N, C-alpha and C positions, 0 to 999 in steps of 0.2 A: 402371128396366129395362123393356123391352118386355113388354107383357102376355102371359102364357103362355110366356115364354122358359123353356127347361128349367131347373128347380131354382130359379134366382134369381127368376124371375117366378112360376112355379107354387108356390113356397114361400109367397108372399103369398096365393095362392088357398087353399092348404092351411090357413093360419092363419085366414083368414076363414071357411072351412067349419067348422073346429073350434069357433070362437067361436059360430057359429050353432047348431051341434049341442049343445054343452055348455050353452048358455043356453036351450035348448028354444025357439029362435026369438025370444027377447026381444031379442037383438042381431043385427043384420045389417050386414055390411060390404060396400060396393061397391068393387071393386078397379079402379083406373085404371092403365094403363101409363104409362111415361115419355112426356111430351109431350101426353098427353090432358088432364090437369088442370094440371100444371106441368112444366117441363123436369126432366130427371133430376137435375141438380145444384142444384135449388132446393127439394128436399123439406124440408130442415131449416127454412128460413124459412117455407114454406107451412104446415107443421104448427104451428110456434110461433105464427104469426099467426092460426091457425084457418081459413085458406083450405081446408085439408084437416084432418080430425080425427085422421088416422093416416097414417103413412108407413112405407116399407120401403126401406132403402138400406144404406150402410156408413158408419160414423162417421168414417173418415179423410178423407172428402170435405169435412168441415167444419173442417179444420185452420185455415183462415183466420178462422173465427168462434170456434171453441173449440179452442185448441191441444191441450188434453189429450184431446180426442175420439179422437185417433189411436191411443192405447193400448188402446181398446176394440174395435178391429178387428184389428190385427196389429202386432207388434213384430219387426223383423229379429233373427234368431237368438233369438227369444223362445219363449214357451210353445206347446206342441202344443195340439190341439183339446181333448183330455181335460184337460190342465192348465188351459187357459183356462176351460173350464166349471167346473172345481173352484174357480178363483179367483172367478168371478162368483157361483156358487151358495153357496160355503162360505167364501171367503177375504176377503170385504169388497168385492170388485170392484163388485157391483151397487149397494151402498150409496153408493160414491163416484160411480158413474155417475149415480145418481138425484140426488145432491146437486148435481153440476155442471150437469146438464141442467135442473134446476129453475130455475136462474138464467135460463134461456132459454124458460121456460114449456113444458117438455117432460118426459115420463116415458118412459125408454128400457127396452127389453127385448132380449135375444138371441132372434132369430127366424130361426135358421139359421146354418150354418157350412159353408164349402166344404171344410174340412180343409186339409191341406198343399197349397199351390198350386205350380204350375210357375214357374220363373224367367222364362219367356217365349219368344217367337219372335224369331229373329234372321235377317236376310237374308244374313249372312255368318258363317262359323265363327269362333269366338273361341279363339285359341290362346295368347294371353298378354294381360297387362294393356294392352300397347300397342294391341291390337286394339279396345279399348273406347273409345279416345280419340276424342272428337268425335261419337260415335253419338247419334242422336236417338231417345229411348226413352220410351214411354208407361209410367209407373210412379208411382203416387200414394204419399202418406204418408211416413213416416220412411225407408222404403227408397229412395224417390225422392231424398231429401236425401243419403243415403249414396252413391247412384250419382253424383249431381252432384259429390261431393267427389273421385271418382276419374277425372273427366274426361268423364263422360257428361252430355248435356243432356236432362233429363227434363221431361215435360209430364203434366198430368192431363186426361183427356178421357173422356166416356162410352164405354162398350163399343161402342155402335152406330157410332162413328166410326173404330174401329181398322182395320177391313179396308180401307177406302178410303184411310186415311192411309198404311198400309203399301204399298198398291198404287201410289199416286201418288208415293211417295218422301218424303212429308212426315215419315214415321217410318222409321227403320232397324230398329227392334225394338219389341216391345210385350209387356208382361205382360197377361194377362187373368185367367183363373182356372185351369183345368185341362183335361184332354182332353175331358170331356163338353161343356163350354161352348165351348171353343175349336174343336172340330169343328163345332158348330152354327153358329158364325160363319164357318166356312170359312177359318180363318187359315192352314191348311196350303197353301192355294192361292197365298199371297202371301209366304211365308217358308219356307225349307227346314230350318232348324235349330231344334230344340225343346230348350230347356235345362231340366234336371231339378233343378238345385240349389235346393231350396226354402228358401233363406235369407231371402227377403224376406217371405213370408207363411206361416210354419209352421202357422198357423191363421188363419182370416179370418171373424170374426163378422159376420153380417148383422143389423143392428139394426131393430127395430120401434120407432117413436116414436109417442106419443100426446100430443095437446095437453093440457097439464096441467090447464087449466080443465075440459076435457071429462072427463078422468080423475077429477078430484075430485068431479065431479057424479054419478059412478056409485055405486050402492049397493055395499056391501062384497062381496056375493056375485058381482056381475058383474065387479068388479075381480079376484076370485079366478079367475073364468072366463078372463079375459084372461091372467093369469099362467100358468095351467096350459096353455092353448092355445099360448102362446108357447113354453113349455118342451117341449111335445110336438112342435111344429113344428120347433123347433131340433134335437131328436134325430132326427126323421124325415129332415131334410135331410142331416144327417151320414151317415146310413145310405145314402141315395140316392146321394150323391156317391161313396161308397166303391164301390158297385156300378157305377154308370154310368161313372165314370172308368176303371175296369178295362176295360169293354167298348169305350169310345171309344179308349183307348190302343192296344188291339189293332187296331182299324180304322185308326187313323192310321199305325201302323207297317207292318202287313201289307198293307193295301190301297192306302195312299197313299204309301208309301215315305218317311215322315217320318224324319229322322235325329235320334235322341236324343243329346244331349251333356250333359256337366257342365262347369261352369266350371273352368279350370285353377287350380292351387293359389295362384298369385300373385294371381289375381282374387279368390278367396275370402278370402284373408288381408287384402287391401286393403279388401274390403267389410266384413269384421268390424271392422276398425279404424275405418273411416269411419262404420259404424253406431253404434258406441259414442260416437263424437264427436258425431254428429247428435243422439242421445238426450241427451247431456250438455248440448249447447247448448239443447235444448228445456227441460230441467228447470231450467237456470240462469236462463232468461229468463221462466219462467212458474210461478207458485206452484202452480196447480192441477196442472200437469204434474208438478211435483216430488212432490206428495202422491200422485198416482196411481201414478207410476213407483216410488216407494218401496214402496208396497203390492204392486205387480206384481212387482218384482224380488225382494222378500223372499219372496213366495209361491213364485216360481219356484225360488229357492234352497232353500226348505223341501221342495219336491217332488222336486228333482233326485236326491237319493240313491236314492229308491225307483224313480224313472223309469229310472235307470241299471241297477239290479240287477233290475228287473222287466221291463218291455216291451222296453227297449233290449237288455238281455242276452239275452232270449229270441230277438229277431229276429236278433241276431248268431249265436247258436248254431243257429238254424234254417237260416240261410244256410250255415253251415259243414257241416252234415250233409246238407242237401238240395241244395246248390249244385252 
């Protein structure tokens, strides 16, 4: 991500600042934006090789290298941000992440989360499943596979290329993040319809990676500094997105006339089915993916009863009395 880009870029700056402060200056991190040291989609290889000692990105970009990495960013119709953090911090998710990335000379952490993302920007309104056929859509990860299965052609590209691709017609639609980041990229200028059905990324973890040799060379107290700085930066970004997305959504709708939409029922039903099929193909073809998803899905099932009677029930009741 470009250096100092709202939240996604400044989150890396925040992490670096916390590490320096907590270590009393013993550790200092120099932050480079995408393209300054390596291209955006080469962070994984650069940190694994030691070209950079640390990186900040999203794990689903590495699906071609580590298929199981996708589960550590977002799973379609999967866990919320609160549930995802619970899995990583208390449900064995971090241990699995560590084990899998160690095979690639990396140590991973959650260093940020966007919260529930939007389903994306579309240049035409979607009224039925037929309207999805043949669309060219920017959407990474398992959600991209699910879209492919219902007749959409998906691609993965850095966020910096989305505006031009929509403008030139190379894309018909694109997911990015949410109102805060989408407004910063000006996506409302090249697409009229903003879809709110957050099926694709109900939570989206941003990972920090550290070259494993560099990590192992650190004394235990500095390893603890990095752990705590990562945890603090993770929670800080979640809070920032909650606030900034609310502000930006108001601007997009009230000042720019953006039209909010949700996918029709037949689209959502098709996406649910195709998401389950994409996940099943993944776990059937890759042992690491199977192990990770078994842990992920079991934890989601464990949390579901309280999520339903807790926050979900509260939000429904609040809507009923306040709506």
